C-alpha positions in Angstrom: 37.1 -33.9 -8.3 39.6 -34.0 -4.8 37.1 -36.3 -2.7 37.0 -38.3 -5.8 40.9 -38.5 -5.9 41.2 -39.5 -3.0 38.5 -42.0 -2.8 41.3 -43.4 -5.2 39.8 -42.1 -8.9 42.1 -41.4 -11.4 41.1 -38.5 -13.4 41.9 -37.0 -16.6 40.7 -34.1 -18.1 40.9 -34.3 -22.2 39.3 -33.2 -25.2 38.1 -36.4 -26.8 36.8 -35.9 -30.6 34.8 -39.1 -30.2 34.4 -42.3 -29.1 36.2 -45.4 -30.5 34.4 -48.0 -31.5 34.7 -52.2 -31.7 31.7 -53.1 -34.2 28.7 -51.7 -32.8 29.9 -51.5 -29.1 31.5 -48.4 -27.3 34.8 -49.0 -25.8 36.3 -45.9 -25.4 37.3 -42.5 -26.0 39.6 -40.8 -28.6 41.9 -38.7 -27.8 45.3 -37.0 -27.3 45.8 -40.5 -24.8 43.2 -43.0 -26.6 41.5 -44.4 -23.2 39.7 -47.4 -23.3 36.9 -48.5 -21.4 34.5 -51.4 -20.4 31.6 -48.5 -20.3 31.6 -44.9 -21.4 29.3 -42.6 -19.3 28.1 -39.2 -21.2 27.5 -36.2 -18.4 28.1 -34.1 -21.7 24.9 -32.4 -21.1 22.6 -31.0 -23.8 25.7 -30.9 -26.3 25.2 -35.0 -26.5 29.0 -36.1 -27.0 27.6 -40.0 -27.8 24.2 -38.5 -29.4 25.9 -36.6 -31.8 28.8 -38.6 -32.7 26.3 -42.0 -32.8 23.3 -40.8 -34.0 21.2 -41.7 -31.6 17.3 -40.1 -32.1 15.9 -38.2 -29.6 11.8 -38.1 -28.8 10.7 -34.6 -28.9 7.0 -34.7 -27.0 7.1 -30.6 -26.5 6.8 -28.2 -29.4 10.1 -26.5 -29.7 10.6 -24.3 -25.9 13.1 -22.3 -25.3 13.4 -20.7 -22.2 15.6 -17.0 -22.1 17.2 -15.8 -18.9 19.0 -13.2 -16.8 21.1 -11.5 -13.9 20.9 -8.6 -12.2 21.8 -6.8 -8.8 21.1 -4.9 -6.0 22.8 -2.4 -3.9 20.1 -3.8 -0.1 22.1 -7.1 0.8 18.7 -7.6 3.0 16.8 -7.5 0.7 13.3 -8.9 1.4 12.1 -9.6 -1.8 10.8 -13.4 -2.2 11.4 -15.4 -5.2 8.6 -15.4 -8.1 7.0 -18.0 -9.8 3.8 -16.4 -12.1 1.9 -18.1 -15.4 -0.7 -17.8 -17.5 -1.6 -19.1 -20.7 1.3 -17.8 -22.5 3.6 -18.9 -20.0 5.6 -18.4 -16.8 8.5 -15.9 -15.4 10.7 -16.9 -12.3 12.4 -14.2 -10.0 14.5 -14.4 -7.4 17.8 -13.5 -5.2 20.7 -16.2 -6.1 23.4 -14.0 -4.3 23.8 -11.2 -1.4 23.5 -8.9 -3.9 22.3 -10.9 -7.4 19.1 -11.7 -8.9 18.3 -13.9 -11.5 15.2 -14.3 -13.7 14.1 -17.1 -16.4 10.9 -16.6 -18.8 9.5 -19.7 -20.9 6.9 -19.6 -23.4 4.8 -22.3 -23.9 3.3 -21.3 -27.0 6.2 -22.0 -28.7 7.1 -18.5 -30.5 10.6 -18.7 -31.8 11.2 -15.0 -31.2 10.9 -15.6 -27.6 9.9 -12.7 -25.3 12.9 -10.3 -24.3 10.9 -7.6 -22.3 13.1 -7.3 -18.6 10.8 -8.1 -15.4 10.6 -5.9 -12.9 11.4 -6.3 -9.4 11.4 -3.1 -7.1 15.2 -1.8 -6.6 17.0 -4.6 -8.6 18.5 -3.3 -12.1 19.1 -6.2 -14.6 22.5 -6.5 -17.1 22.6 -7.8 -20.2 22.7 -9.9 -22.2 19.7 -12.2 -22.4 20.1 -15.8 -22.9 18.8 -18.6 -24.3 18.8 -22.4 -23.7 16.5 -25.2 -25.5 14.5 -26.9 -23.1 12.3 -28.4 -25.6 11.1 -31.4 -24.0 13.0 -34.5 -25.3 13.9 -38.0 -24.3 16.7 -40.5 -26.1 15.4 -44.2 -26.0 18.4 -45.4 -26.0 20.4 -43.8 -23.4 22.3 -46.8 -22.9 23.8 -49.1 -24.9 26.5 -51.3 -25.7 29.8 -49.6 -24.4 27.9 -47.5 -22.9 25.4 -44.8 -20.5 23.4 -40.7 -20.9 22.4 -39.4 -18.0 21.5 -35.9 -16.8 20.6 -34.0 -19.9 22.7 -35.8 -22.1 19.4 -38.3 -22.0 17.0 -36.4 -21.9 15.5 -32.5 -21.0 12.8 -31.3 -19.5 12.0 -27.3 -18.7 13.1 -26.0 -15.0 10.1 -25.6 -13.8 10.4 -29.6 -13.2 13.1 -28.8 -10.5 14.3 -32.4 -10.9 17.8 -31.5 -13.4 20.4 -31.9 -11.1 18.1 -34.5 -8.9 18.1 -36.4 -12.5 21.7 -35.6 -13.1 22.6 -37.3 -10.1 20.4 -39.9 -9.9 21.2 -41.5 -13.6 24.8 -41.0 -12.5 24.5 -43.1 -9.5 21.8 -45.7 -11.2 24.7 -45.7 -14.3 27.5 -46.7 -11.9 25.5 -49.0 -9.8 24.7 -51.1 -13.5 28.2 -50.9 -14.3 29.6 -52.5 -11.2 26.7 -55.4 -11.5 27.8 -56.1 -15.1 31.4 -55.8 -14.3 31.3 -58.2 -10.8 28.9 -60.7 -13.2 25.9 -60.3 -11.0 24.1 -59.4 -14.3 23.8 -59.6 -17.9 25.0 -56.1 -19.8 22.0 -57.4 -21.8 19.6 -57.2 -18.5 21.1 -54.1 -16.6 20.9 -52.1 -20.1 17.2 -52.7 -20.8 16.7 -52.4 -17.0 18.8 -48.6 -17.0 16.5 -47.5 -20.2 13.3 -48.4 -18.2 14.1 -46.7 -15.0 14.9 -43.2 -17.0 11.9 -43.5 -19.2 9.7 -44.1 -16.3 11.3 -41.3 -14.4 10.8 -38.7 -17.5 6.9 -39.6 -18.2 6.9 -39.2 -14.7 7.6 -35.7 -14.6 6.4 -35.2 -17.8 2.7 -35.7 -16.5 3.5 -33.8 -13.3 4.3 -30.8 -15.6 1.4 -31.5 -18.0 -1.2 -30.9 -15.0 0.5 -28.2 -13.5 0.1 -26.2 -17.1 -3.2 -27.6 -17.6 -4.2 -25.2 -14.7 -2.9 -21.7 -16.8 -5.7 -19.6 -18.2 -5.7 -20.7 -20.8 -3.9 -24.0 -21.3 -1.0 -24.1 -24.0 -3.0 -26.9 -26.1 -0.6 -28.9 -26.6 -0.4 -30.3 -23.0 -3.4 -32.8 -22.9 -1.9 -35.0 -26.0 -0.4 -37.9 -24.7 3.6 -38.3 -24.0 4.0 -40.9 -26.2 2.5 -41.6 -29.2 2.1 -45.1 -31.3 5.4 -43.9 -33.7 7.9 -43.3 -30.4 10.6 -46.1 -29.8 
């Protein structure tokens, strides 16, 4: 934020109640001080500010998946326990040191059991602290990741489970791509319709690529989850 301000970006922190619309076009945000803009970029993550406000449809390409996670500590500052990712026919468990004395664990149930698995992992010398937390990591994608006056970036546009390892990269790159398209549209280098179509195609292609890599990874589990062999997008997907 500080660097953005040094570069001349005007930053405002307000709570928006919804988008300002002109017909079917997003043209700003309704807030204590209404904001107007040629384009609105939604980086609200899984909360999906514009998805909920505009009623944009999501396409789920996995069963309901929920990751459980938590944190713990160790008194040993030079702890040498390596990060671990283990999997079986039910799912995977990740444990790692994330700070001088702090550890984290994440467990994902790939069979879609809504009750989940809240068991704490066993790591020598680590005391796990509550509570066990959870996050919806169902693989899902918004075909309308860009539309008249708006772009969705990061988890606001698509979600894969943490094993994809591209969440932060996808958030940053989609923000850069959206800014690039907006710049070209506003400068007249490309038409808005072409820019929106190109962004949607780029985002879908990346999502489909990462989802396929995850399917190939999970197909090696014994036994593999039954759903990993299904097409990522079926004929009913938009």
